[in-house]
Each structure stands twice: as C-alpha cells, then as structure tokens.
N, CA, C and O atoms as a GROMACS GRO file, in nm:
protein
  396
    1UNK      N    1   2.966   5.137   1.101
    1UNK     CA    2   2.934   5.301   1.158
    1UNK      C    3   2.866   5.368   1.056
    1UNK      O    4   2.921   5.344   0.948
    2UNK      N    5   2.785   5.430   1.048
    2UNK     CA    6   2.705   5.504   0.961
    2UNK      C    7   2.799   5.617   0.906
    2UNK      O    8   2.894   5.646   0.979
    3UNK      N    9   2.787   5.677   0.800
    3UNK     CA   10   2.859   5.793   0.750
    3UNK      C   11   2.767   5.927   0.805
    3UNK      O   12   2.650   5.923   0.841
    4UNK      N   13   2.836   6.019   0.801
    4UNK     CA   14   2.785   6.130   0.855
    4UNK      C   15   2.740   6.238   0.755
    4UNK      O   16   2.662   6.329   0.783
    5UNK      N   17   2.794   6.220   0.645
    5UNK     CA   18   2.776   6.301   0.521
    5UNK      C   19   2.659   6.217   0.438
    5UNK      O   20   2.613   6.105   0.460
    6UNK      N   21   2.629   6.317   0.330
    6UNK     CA   22   2.509   6.239   0.241
    6UNK      C   23   2.576   6.211   0.153
    6UNK      O   24   2.642   6.295   0.092
    7UNK      N   25   2.576   6.063   0.120
    7UNK     CA   26   2.623   5.993  -0.038
    7UNK      C   27   2.523   6.044  -0.117
    7UNK      O   28   2.559   6.090  -0.225
    8UNK      N   29   2.407   6.048  -0.090
    8UNK     CA   30   2.298   6.108  -0.158
    8UNK      C   31   2.326   6.238  -0.260
    8UNK      O   32   2.322   6.254  -0.382
    9UNK      N   33   2.350   6.308  -0.164
    9UNK     CA   34   2.366   6.450  -0.244
    9UNK      C   35   2.535   6.445  -0.296
    9UNK      O   36   2.568   6.530  -0.377
   10UNK      N   37   2.614   6.368  -0.259
   10UNK     CA   38   2.752   6.357  -0.356
   10UNK      C   39   2.715   6.286  -0.507
   10UNK      O   40   2.756   6.312  -0.620
   11UNK      N   41   2.612   6.178  -0.454
   11UNK     CA   42   2.614   6.146  -0.570
   11UNK      C   43   2.526   6.223  -0.678
   11UNK      O   44   2.549   6.209  -0.798
   12UNK      N   45   2.431   6.299  -0.633
   12UNK     CA   46   2.356   6.379  -0.704
   12UNK      C   47   2.423   6.479  -0.756
   12UNK      O   48   2.370   6.526  -0.857
   13UNK      N   49   2.557   6.546  -0.708
   13UNK     CA   50   2.626   6.644  -0.742
   13UNK      C   51   2.709   6.590  -0.882
   13UNK      O   52   2.737   6.664  -0.975
   14UNK      N   53   2.739   6.457  -0.877
   14UNK     CA   54   2.827   6.387  -0.967
   14UNK      C   55   2.742   6.353  -1.084
   14UNK      O   56   2.798   6.317  -1.188
   15UNK      N   57   2.584   6.363  -1.076
   15UNK     CA   58   2.521   6.355  -1.194
   15UNK      C   59   2.522   6.477  -1.249
   15UNK      O   60   2.538   6.476  -1.371
   16UNK      N   61   2.511   6.581  -1.200
   16UNK     CA   62   2.496   6.715  -1.246
   16UNK      C   63   2.640   6.738  -1.318
   16UNK      O   64   2.647   6.786  -1.431
   17UNK      N   65   2.732   6.707  -1.257
   17UNK     CA   66   2.898   6.740  -1.303
   17UNK      C   67   2.871   6.623  -1.466
   17UNK      O   68   2.891   6.669  -1.579
   18UNK      N   69   2.836   6.511  -1.448
   18UNK     CA   70   2.855   6.444  -1.578
   18UNK      C   71   2.749   6.517  -1.677
   18UNK      O   72   2.778   6.518  -1.797
   19UNK      N   73   2.614   6.586  -1.630
   19UNK     CA   74   2.568   6.622  -1.735
   19UNK      C   75   2.624   6.765  -1.811
   19UNK      O   76   2.612   6.801  -1.928
   20UNK      N   77   2.686   6.825  -1.704
   20UNK     CA   78   2.761   6.938  -1.798
   20UNK      C   79   2.890   6.869  -1.865
   20UNK      O   80   2.915   6.908  -1.979
   21UNK      N   81   2.959   6.790  -1.819
   21UNK     CA   82   3.055   6.752  -1.894
   21UNK      C   83   2.994   6.660  -2.044
   21UNK      O   84   3.070   6.647  -2.139
   22UNK      N   85   2.891   6.618  -2.047
   22UNK     CA   86   2.826   6.611  -2.139
   22UNK      C   87   2.831   6.719  -2.260
   22UNK      O   88   2.877   6.707  -2.374
   23UNK      N   89   2.773   6.820  -2.201
   23UNK     CA   90   2.743   6.939  -2.287
   23UNK      C   91   2.868   7.002  -2.334
   23UNK      O   92   2.867   7.046  -2.448
   24UNK      N   93   2.990   7.015  -2.256
   24UNK     CA   94   3.144   7.048  -2.285
   24UNK      C   95   3.182   6.962  -2.392
   24UNK      O   96   3.221   7.009  -2.499
   25UNK      N   97   3.171   6.820  -2.369
   25UNK     CA   98   3.232   6.756  -2.448
   25UNK      C   99   3.255   6.735  -2.602
   25UNK      O  100   3.349   6.680  -2.660
   26UNK      N  101   3.112   6.809  -2.663
   26UNK     CA  102   3.106   6.834  -2.794
   26UNK      C  103   3.190   6.957  -2.844
   26UNK      O  104   3.248   6.968  -2.952
   27UNK      N  105   3.182   7.044  -2.742
   27UNK     CA  106   3.272   7.183  -2.796
   27UNK      C  107   3.441   7.161  -2.798
   27UNK      O  108   3.524   7.196  -2.881
   28UNK      N  109   3.455   7.084  -2.667
   28UNK     CA  110   3.598   7.046  -2.681
   28UNK      C  111   3.653   6.962  -2.802
   28UNK      O  112   3.767   6.972  -2.847
   29UNK      N  113   3.561   6.882  -2.844
   29UNK     CA  114   3.613   6.791  -2.934
   29UNK      C  115   3.579   6.874  -3.071
   29UNK      O  116   3.620   6.822  -3.175
   30UNK      N  117   3.512   6.990  -3.079
   30UNK     CA  118   3.537   7.077  -3.187
   30UNK      C  119   3.642   7.160  -3.163
   30UNK      O  120   3.717   7.175  -3.260
   31UNK      N  121   3.672   7.224  -3.054
   31UNK     CA  122   3.801   7.292  -3.071
   31UNK      C  123   3.928   7.215  -3.110
   31UNK      O  124   4.026   7.273  -3.159
   32UNK      N  125   3.925   7.076  -3.086
   32UNK     CA  126   4.040   6.968  -3.083
   32UNK      C  127   4.056   6.955  -3.266
   32UNK      O  128   4.157   6.952  -3.336
   33UNK      N  129   3.935   6.949  -3.295
   33UNK     CA  130   3.938   6.959  -3.483
   33UNK      C  131   3.976   7.067  -3.541
   33UNK      O  132   4.037   7.058  -3.648
   34UNK      N  133   3.948   7.194  -3.483
   34UNK     CA  134   4.009   7.322  -3.529
   34UNK      C  135   4.155   7.292  -3.493
   34UNK      O  136   4.218   7.304  -3.598
   35UNK      N  137   4.237   7.260  -3.393
   35UNK     CA  138   4.379   7.271  -3.349
   35UNK      C  139   4.405   7.177  -3.480
   35UNK      O  140   4.481   7.225  -3.563
   36UNK      N  141   4.357   7.066  -3.504
   36UNK     CA  142   4.425   6.957  -3.589
   36UNK      C  143   4.405   7.030  -3.754
   36UNK      O  144   4.489   7.003  -3.840
   37UNK      N  145   4.322   7.097  -3.777
   37UNK     CA  146   4.322   7.204  -3.908
   37UNK      C  147   4.416   7.265  -3.920
   37UNK      O  148   4.487   7.269  -4.021
   38UNK      N  149   4.437   7.339  -3.786
   38UNK     CA  150   4.566   7.443  -3.754
   38UNK      C  151   4.693   7.354  -3.789
   38UNK      O  152   4.781   7.407  -3.857
   39UNK      N  153   4.705   7.226  -3.750
   39UNK     CA  154   4.833   7.169  -3.762
   39UNK      C  155   4.866   7.146  -3.910
   39UNK      O  156   4.985   7.131  -3.935
   40UNK      N  157   4.793   7.142  -3.998
   40UNK     CA  158   4.772   7.106  -4.147
   40UNK      C  159   4.818   7.232  -4.228
   40UNK      O  160   4.850   7.218  -4.346
   41UNK      N  161   4.822   7.367  -4.164
   41UNK     CA  162   4.866   7.497  -4.259
   41UNK      C  163   4.992   7.454  -4.293
   41UNK      O  164   5.071   7.392  -4.222
   42UNK      N  165   5.009   7.497  -4.427
   42UNK     CA  166   5.132   7.464  -4.479
   42UNK      C  167   5.254   7.550  -4.429
   42UNK      O  168   5.240   7.672  -4.423
   43UNK      N  169   5.380   7.488  -4.392
   43UNK     CA  170   5.492   7.552  -4.386
   43UNK      C  171   5.470   7.616  -4.243
   43UNK      O  172   5.507   7.731  -4.216
   44UNK      N  173   5.405   7.530  -4.153
   44UNK     CA  174   5.434   7.580  -4.001
   44UNK      C  175   5.572   7.532  -3.970
   44UNK      O  176   5.620   7.430  -4.018
   45UNK      N  177   5.633   7.612  -3.887
   45UNK     CA  178   5.757   7.542  -3.802
   45UNK      C  179   5.734   7.507  -3.692
   45UNK      O  180   5.650   7.553  -3.615
   46UNK      N  181   5.839   7.386  -3.668
   46UNK     CA  182   5.825   7.283  -3.600
   46UNK      C  183   5.758   7.319  -3.423
   46UNK      O  184   5.676   7.254  -3.359
   47UNK      N  185   5.835   7.451  -3.385
   47UNK     CA  186   5.780   7.548  -3.268
   47UNK      C  187   5.627   7.536  -3.254
   47UNK      O  188   5.564   7.485  -3.161
   48UNK      N  189   5.584   7.592  -3.361
   48UNK     CA  190   5.433   7.617  -3.353
   48UNK      C  191   5.338   7.484  -3.354
   48UNK      O  192   5.231   7.481  -3.293
   49UNK      N  193   5.394   7.364  -3.436
   49UNK     CA  194   5.344   7.265  -3.455
   49UNK      C  195   5.340   7.217  -3.282
   49UNK      O  196   5.230   7.191  -3.232
   50UNK      N  197   5.448   7.209  -3.209
   50UNK     CA  198   5.476   7.172  -3.079
   50UNK      C  199   5.357   7.258  -2.970
   50UNK      O  200   5.300   7.209  -2.872
   51UNK      N  201   5.348   7.361  -3.010
   51UNK     CA  202   5.253   7.424  -2.917
   51UNK      C  203   5.082   7.422  -2.989
   51UNK      O  204   4.984   7.451  -2.921
   52UNK      N  205   5.075   7.389  -3.108
   52UNK     CA  206   4.945   7.340  -3.137
   52UNK      C  207   4.897   7.210  -3.063
   52UNK      O  208   4.786   7.188  -3.014
   53UNK      N  209   5.022   7.120  -3.066
   53UNK     CA  210   5.028   6.996  -3.002
   53UNK      C  211   4.974   6.996  -2.872
   53UNK      O  212   4.880   6.928  -2.831
   54UNK      N  213   5.059   7.097  -2.799
   54UNK     CA  214   5.023   7.124  -2.642
   54UNK      C  215   4.858   7.153  -2.643
   54UNK      O  216   4.786   7.069  -2.589
   55UNK      N  217   4.808   7.249  -2.694
   55UNK     CA  218   4.669   7.288  -2.680
   55UNK      C  219   4.581   7.190  -2.712
   55UNK      O  220   4.468   7.198  -2.664
   56UNK      N  221   4.613   7.087  -2.794
   56UNK     CA  222   4.519   6.984  -2.852
   56UNK      C  223   4.509   6.854  -2.720
   56UNK      O  224   4.414   6.785  -2.682
   57UNK      N  225   4.645   6.862  -2.680
   57UNK     CA  226   4.679   6.777  -2.558
   57UNK      C  227   4.587   6.806  -2.456
   57UNK      O  228   4.497   6.734  -2.414
   58UNK      N  229   4.623   6.931  -2.417
   58UNK     CA  230   4.492   6.997  -2.267
   58UNK      C  231   4.363   6.969  -2.323
   58UNK      O  232   4.285   6.921  -2.240
   59UNK      N  233   4.307   6.987  -2.466
   59UNK     CA  234   4.177   6.959  -2.466
   59UNK      C  235   4.128   6.818  -2.427
   59UNK      O  236   4.029   6.788  -2.361
   60UNK      N  237   4.227   6.736  -2.489
   60UNK     CA  238   4.181   6.564  -2.485
   60UNK      C  239   4.201   6.572  -2.294
   60UNK      O  240   4.106   6.531  -2.226
   61UNK      N  241   4.269   6.600  -2.256
   61UNK     CA  242   4.305   6.578  -2.116
   61UNK      C  243   4.161   6.666  -2.052
   61UNK      O  244   4.095   6.629  -1.955
   62UNK      N  245   4.136   6.791  -2.134
   62UNK     CA  246   4.003   6.830  -2.025
   62UNK      C  247   3.898   6.755  -2.047
   62UNK      O  248   3.809   6.756  -1.961
   63UNK      N  249   3.882   6.671  -2.169
   63UNK     CA  250   3.763   6.568  -2.189
   63UNK      C  251   3.765   6.456  -2.079
   63UNK      O  252   3.671   6.438  -2.001
   64UNK      N  253   3.847   6.405  -2.081
   64UNK     CA  254   3.908   6.293  -1.993
   64UNK      C  255   3.947   6.290  -1.868
   64UNK      O  256   3.921   6.186  -1.807
   65UNK      N  257   4.011   6.384  -1.802
   65UNK     CA  258   4.044   6.415  -1.663
   65UNK      C  259   3.926   6.409  -1.585
   65UNK      O  260   3.915   6.306  -1.517
   66UNK      N  261   3.823   6.504  -1.576
   66UNK     CA  262   3.701   6.513  -1.521
   66UNK      C  263   3.673   6.381  -1.498
   66UNK      O  264   3.705   6.333  -1.390
   67UNK      N  265   3.607   6.300  -1.599
   67UNK     CA  266   3.551   6.214  -1.617
   67UNK      C  267   3.604   6.087  -1.504
   67UNK      O  268   3.540   6.014  -1.429
   68UNK      N  269   3.760   6.102  -1.534
   68UNK     CA  270   3.796   5.984  -1.426
   68UNK      C  271   3.781   6.010  -1.288
   68UNK      O  272   3.756   5.933  -1.196
   69UNK      N  273   3.808   6.171  -1.287
   69UNK     CA  274   3.743   6.197  -1.138
   69UNK      C  275   3.643   6.176  -1.064
   69UNK      O  276   3.638   6.140  -0.947
   70UNK      N  277   3.542   6.205  -1.155
   70UNK     CA  278   3.397   6.205  -1.130
   70UNK      C  279   3.360   6.061  -1.095
   70UNK      O  280   3.269   6.033  -1.017
   71UNK      N  281   3.432   5.977  -1.154
   71UNK     CA  282   3.441   5.776  -1.172
   71UNK      C  283   3.503   5.749  -1.012
   71UNK      O  284   3.442   5.690  -0.923
   72UNK      N  285   3.612   5.797  -1.004
   72UNK     CA  286   3.673   5.792  -0.850
   72UNK      C  287   3.604   5.850  -0.755
   72UNK      O  288   3.600   5.783  -0.652
   73UNK      N  289   3.545   5.954  -0.751
   73UNK     CA  290   3.443   5.992  -0.633
   73UNK      C  291   3.321   5.888  -0.622
   73UNK      O  292   3.284   5.847  -0.512
   74UNK      N  293   3.263   5.847  -0.738
   74UNK     CA  294   3.160   5.747  -0.734
   74UNK      C  295   3.168   5.637  -0.658
   74UNK      O  296   3.079   5.598  -0.583
   75UNK      N  297   3.301   5.570  -0.679
   75UNK     CA  298   3.374   5.451  -0.636
   75UNK      C  299   3.405   5.475  -0.475
   75UNK      O  300   3.414   5.386  -0.391
   76UNK      N  301   3.418   5.622  -0.452
   76UNK     CA  302   3.457   5.611  -0.314
   76UNK      C  303   3.306   5.605  -0.204
   76UNK      O  304   3.303   5.591  -0.082
   77UNK      N  305   3.225   5.618  -0.274
   77UNK     CA  306   3.096   5.617  -0.188
   77UNK      C  307   3.068   5.489  -0.124
   77UNK      O  308   3.080   5.389  -0.196
   78UNK      N  309   3.042   5.477  -0.034
   78UNK     CA  310   3.048   5.335   0.006
   78UNK      C  311   2.921   5.252  -0.019
   78UNK      O  312   2.811   5.292   0.017
   79UNK      N  313   2.944   5.119  -0.091
   79UNK     CA  314   2.861   5.062  -0.156
   79UNK      C  315   2.711   5.062  -0.072
   79UNK      O  316   2.716   5.014   0.042
   80UNK      N  317   2.611   5.100  -0.109
   80UNK     CA  318   2.492   5.063  -0.077
   80UNK      C  319   2.429   5.192  -0.035
   80UNK      O  320   2.308   5.208  -0.052
   81UNK      N  321   2.525   5.312   0.034
   81UNK     CA  322   2.484   5.411   0.097
   81UNK      C  323   2.389   5.508   0.014
   81UNK      O  324   2.292   5.557   0.073
   82UNK      N  325   2.406   5.532  -0.093
   82UNK     CA  326   2.318   5.597  -0.185
   82UNK      C  327   2.185   5.525  -0.103
   82UNK      O  328   2.137   5.567   0.002
   83UNK      N  329   2.149   5.433  -0.162
   83UNK     CA  330   2.017   5.368  -0.168
   83UNK      C  331   1.973   5.328  -0.035
   83UNK      O  332   1.857   5.290  -0.014
   84UNK      N  333   2.052   5.336   0.046
   84UNK     CA  334   2.014   5.341   0.183
   84UNK      C  335   1.963   5.474   0.253
   84UNK      O  336   1.865   5.479   0.327
   85UNK      N  337   2.036   5.568   0.222
   85UNK     CA  338   2.006   5.728   0.226
   85UNK      C  339   1.859   5.763   0.150
   85UNK      O  340   1.777   5.834   0.210
   86UNK      N  341   1.830   5.711   0.019
   86UNK     CA  342   1.711   5.718  -0.044
   86UNK      C  343   1.584   5.658   0.042
   86UNK      O  344   1.481   5.723   0.057
   87UNK      N  345   1.606   5.519   0.099
   87UNK     CA  346   1.505   5.421   0.173
   87UNK      C  347   1.497   5.534   0.285
   87UNK      O  348   1.393   5.580   0.332
   88UNK      N  349   1.587   5.558   0.307
   88UNK     CA  350   1.537   5.633   0.474
   88UNK      C  351   1.480   5.748   0.453
   88UNK      O  352   1.395   5.780   0.536
   89UNK      N  353   1.506   5.833   0.352
   89UNK     CA  354   1.410   5.966   0.324
   89UNK      C  355   1.279   5.931   0.280
   89UNK      O  356   1.174   5.992   0.301
   90UNK      N  357   1.299   5.801   0.202
   90UNK     CA  358   1.106   5.769   0.161
   90UNK      C  359   1.021   5.706   0.299
   90UNK      O  360   0.898   5.702   0.307
   91UNK      N  361   1.106   5.662   0.392
   91UNK     CA  362   1.033   5.596   0.486
   91UNK      C  363   1.042   5.711   0.597
   91UNK      O  364   0.982   5.689   0.702
   92UNK      N  365   1.126   5.853   0.579
   92UNK     CA  366   1.106   5.956   0.654
   92UNK      C  367   0.954   6.036   0.634
   92UNK      O  368   0.888   6.109   0.708
   93UNK      N  369   0.937   5.991   0.513
   93UNK     CA  370   0.821   6.096   0.480
   93UNK      C  371   0.708   6.063   0.488
   93UNK      O  372   0.702   5.946   0.453
   94UNK      N  373   0.574   6.114   0.526
   94UNK     CA  374   0.443   6.105   0.562
   94UNK      C  375   0.387   6.168   0.470
   94UNK      O  376   0.436   6.272   0.424
   95UNK      N  377   0.237   6.097   0.414
   95UNK     CA  378   0.147   6.177   0.370
   95UNK      C  379   0.078   6.248   0.453
   95UNK      O  380   0.042   6.201   0.561
   96UNK      N  381   0.048   6.372   0.416
   96UNK     CA  382  -0.065   6.491   0.486
   96UNK      C  383  -0.144   6.417   0.473
   96UNK      O  384  -0.171   6.369   0.363
   97UNK      N  385  -0.224   6.378   0.613
   97UNK     CA  386  -0.349   6.315   0.613
   97UNK      C  387  -0.480   6.434   0.613
   97UNK      O  388  -0.596   6.395   0.627
   98UNK      N  389  -0.451   6.569   0.598
   98UNK     CA  390  -0.552   6.661   0.629
   98UNK      C  391  -0.608   6.664   0.729
   98UNK      O  392  -0.728   6.692   0.731
   99UNK      N  393  -0.520   6.627   0.875
   99UNK     CA  394  -0.589   6.663   0.971
   99UNK      C  395  -0.566   6.823   1.033
   99UNK      O  396  -0.632   6.862   1.128
   0.00000   0.00000   0.00000
C-alpha cells in the first residue's frame, strides 16, 4: 500500500534541521565551555555548582537530543520511499518541446 504523505518532503525537512543543528552546535558547545569556566570560580558553594551543572547538562542534552530525534524520524521513513518519490517526480516531468 503506497504512503499518502511525502517521504521526500520529510527527508528534506530533516536535512534542513540537520543544517541548523550544525550551525547551533558550536554555539551550544561554547556556552558549555563558559559554564565549565564558571564552575572553576573559587569558593563557589555547592548549590551554585549544582545549578551550573544543571545548565551544562541541559546544554549537552540540547545538542544530543534533537539529533537522536532526527535519526528516529529518518528511520521511520519506509525503506526506498524517498528514492521512489524522487524517481516518480523525475518521470512525471517532461521537457518543454516548444510547441
């Protein structure tokens, strides 16, 4: 039974998400480094170290979690569906014969 949604459009959307994640990752990593530097401030109380650690954890999660979700979306696309849709689109296009 053919799928009724566009596997190609979903795949292309995930490509765009990947591109944005690639742009965001260095910024999030830099923020994580700033947190690590802040954790080294002398005489920080434990409660402050815990809160800074929580921020660092969330930054790491913000890098990893979306990538795992994108991978899950890609794995949910039926095998061959993207290629079949591309082939169908190519076959459906005809050159303008200038008539």
